[in-house]
C-alpha positions as a Markdown table, in Angstrom:
| # | Residue | x | y | z |
|---|---|---|---|---|
| 1 | Met | -8.9 | -10.7 | 23.4 |
| 2 | Arg | -10.9 | -13.9 | 23.6 |
| 3 | Tyr | -12.5 | -15.2 | 20.4 |
| 4 | Leu | -15.1 | -17.9 | 19.9 |
| 5 | Phe | -15.4 | -19.3 | 16.4 |
| 6 | Val | -18.6 | -21.2 | 15.7 |
| 7 | Leu | -18.6 | -23.2 | 12.4 |
| 8 | His | -21.6 | -24.9 | 10.7 |
| 9 | Asp | -20.7 | -26.0 | 7.2 |
| 10 | Ala | -19.2 | -29.2 | 6.0 |
| 11 | Pro | -15.4 | -29.2 | 5.9 |
| 12 | Tyr | -15.2 | -29.6 | 2.1 |
| 13 | Gly | -17.4 | -28.2 | -0.6 |
| 14 | Thr | -17.2 | -24.6 | 0.5 |
| 15 | Glu | -14.2 | -22.9 | 2.1 |
| 16 | Arg | -16.0 | -21.6 | 5.1 |
| 17 | Val | -14.4 | -24.1 | 7.6 |
| 18 | Tyr | -11.0 | -23.8 | 5.9 |
| 19 | Asn | -11.1 | -20.0 | 6.2 |
| 20 | Gly | -12.5 | -20.1 | 9.7 |
| 21 | Leu | -9.5 | -22.3 | 10.8 |
| 22 | Arg | -7.1 | -20.0 | 9.1 |
| 23 | Trp | -8.7 | -17.0 | 10.8 |
| 24 | Ala | -8.6 | -18.6 | 14.2 |
| 25 | Arg | -4.9 | -19.6 | 13.7 |
| 26 | Glu | -4.1 | -16.0 | 12.9 |
| 27 | Met | -6.0 | -14.6 | 15.9 |
| 28 | Leu | -4.0 | -16.9 | 18.2 |
| 29 | Gln | -0.9 | -15.2 | 17.0 |
| 30 | Gly | -1.8 | -11.9 | 18.7 |
| 31 | Pro | -0.3 | -11.1 | 22.1 |
| 32 | Gly | -2.7 | -12.2 | 24.8 |
| 33 | Ser | -5.2 | -13.7 | 22.4 |
| 34 | Glu | -7.2 | -16.8 | 23.1 |
| 35 | Ala | -9.5 | -18.7 | 20.8 |
| 36 | Arg | -12.0 | -21.5 | 21.1 |
| 37 | Met | -13.8 | -23.3 | 18.3 |
| 38 | Phe | -17.2 | -25.0 | 18.3 |
| 39 | Phe | -18.3 | -27.2 | 15.4 |
| 40 | Phe | -22.0 | -27.6 | 14.7 |
| 41 | Ala | -23.9 | -29.8 | 12.2 |
| 42 | Asp | -21.7 | -31.0 | 9.2 |
| 43 | Ala | -18.7 | -29.0 | 10.5 |
| 44 | Val | -18.2 | -31.8 | 13.1 |
| 45 | Ala | -16.7 | -33.8 | 10.3 |
| 46 | Ala | -13.8 | -31.4 | 10.3 |
| 47 | Ala | -12.6 | -32.9 | 13.6 |
| 48 | Lys | -12.7 | -36.5 | 12.3 |
| 49 | Ser | -9.2 | -38.0 | 12.3 |
| 50 | Gly | -7.8 | -40.0 | 9.4 |
| 51 | Gln | -8.9 | -37.7 | 6.6 |
| 52 | His | -7.1 | -38.3 | 3.3 |
| 53 | Thr | -7.0 | -35.6 | 0.7 |
| 54 | Pro | -5.4 | -35.4 | -2.8 |
| 55 | Asn | -1.9 | -34.1 | -3.0 |
| 56 | Gly | -1.9 | -30.3 | -3.0 |
| 57 | Tyr | -5.3 | -30.1 | -1.4 |
| 58 | Tyr | -5.8 | -28.8 | 2.2 |
| 59 | Asn | -6.6 | -31.3 | 4.9 |
| 60 | Val | -9.0 | -29.8 | 7.4 |
| 61 | Gly | -8.3 | -32.5 | 10.0 |
| 62 | Lys | -4.7 | -31.5 | 10.1 |
| 63 | Met | -5.7 | -27.9 | 10.3 |
| 64 | Val | -8.0 | -28.6 | 13.2 |
| 65 | Ala | -5.2 | -30.5 | 15.0 |
| 66 | Gly | -2.8 | -27.5 | 14.3 |
| 67 | Val | -5.3 | -25.0 | 15.8 |
| 68 | Ala | -5.7 | -27.2 | 18.9 |
| 69 | Ala | -1.9 | -27.6 | 19.2 |
| 70 | Ala | -1.6 | -23.8 | 19.0 |
| 71 | Gly | -3.7 | -23.5 | 22.1 |
| 72 | Ala | -7.4 | -23.3 | 21.0 |
| 73 | Glu | -10.0 | -25.4 | 22.7 |
| 74 | Val | -12.0 | -27.2 | 20.1 |
| 75 | Gly | -15.5 | -28.7 | 20.9 |
| 76 | Cys | -17.9 | -30.7 | 18.7 |
| 77 | Cys | -21.6 | -30.7 | 19.2 |
| 78 | Gly | -22.4 | -34.1 | 20.7 |
| 79 | Ser | -25.8 | -34.4 | 19.1 |
| 80 | Cys | -24.3 | -33.5 | 15.7 |
| 81 | Leu | -21.5 | -36.2 | 16.2 |
| 82 | Asp | -24.2 | -38.8 | 17.0 |
| 83 | Ala | -26.3 | -37.9 | 14.0 |
| 84 | Arg | -23.3 | -38.4 | 11.7 |
| 85 | Gly | -22.1 | -41.6 | 13.4 |
| 86 | Ile | -18.8 | -40.1 | 14.5 |
| 87 | Gly | -17.5 | -41.6 | 17.8 |
| 88 | Asp | -15.4 | -39.8 | 20.4 |
| 89 | Glu | -12.5 | -42.1 | 19.6 |
| 90 | Glu | -12.5 | -40.8 | 15.9 |
| 91 | Leu | -11.9 | -37.2 | 16.8 |
| 92 | Val | -8.6 | -35.4 | 16.1 |
| 93 | Lys | -6.3 | -35.1 | 19.0 |
| 94 | Gly | -7.0 | -31.9 | 20.9 |
| 95 | Thr | -10.7 | -31.9 | 20.2 |
| 96 | His | -13.6 | -33.2 | 22.3 |
| 97 | Arg | -17.3 | -34.0 | 22.4 |
| 98 | Ser | -19.0 | -30.9 | 23.7 |
| 99 | Ser | -22.5 | -29.6 | 24.5 |
| 100 | Met | -24.9 | -26.7 | 24.3 |
| 101 | Ser | -24.1 | -26.0 | 27.9 |
| 102 | Glu | -20.4 | -25.7 | 27.2 |
| 103 | Leu | -21.1 | -23.5 | 24.1 |
| 104 | Ala | -23.2 | -21.2 | 26.4 |
| 105 | Glu | -20.2 | -21.0 | 28.8 |
| 106 | Trp | -17.8 | -20.3 | 26.0 |
| 107 | Thr | -20.1 | -17.6 | 24.6 |
| 108 | Ala | -20.1 | -15.8 | 28.0 |
| 109 | Trp | -16.3 | -16.2 | 28.1 |
| 110 | Ala | -15.7 | -14.6 | 24.7 |
| 111 | Asp | -15.1 | -11.0 | 24.0 |
| 112 | Gln | -16.1 | -11.6 | 20.4 |
| 113 | Val | -18.1 | -14.5 | 18.8 |
| 114 | Ile | -17.5 | -15.1 | 15.2 |
| 115 | Asn | -20.3 | -17.2 | 13.5 |
| 116 | Ile | -19.1 | -18.8 | 10.3 |
């Protein structure tokens, strides 16, 4: 199965991004499973490198890097990055600036789209 996760919320404050990352990581464990993630709006901040969180608190940037390292393609809405002043060089390794065009391609690719 091929899964597309689309995330919208800020990386901290709610646990939607945190849980979406955990869910995608689990889906990648399945035999033959593939996953892609697309970050919209405030969720693009999840892919910003250099996040520092208190001891014992999850670090979404590290989680994004882990999902990418596990084989997921991770794209960030380019307009959303620009609106938040996040440059391409600030993105976590394994993520990239993306577009609505790529999201449309990924949507057609996916067997299931999970909108979080």
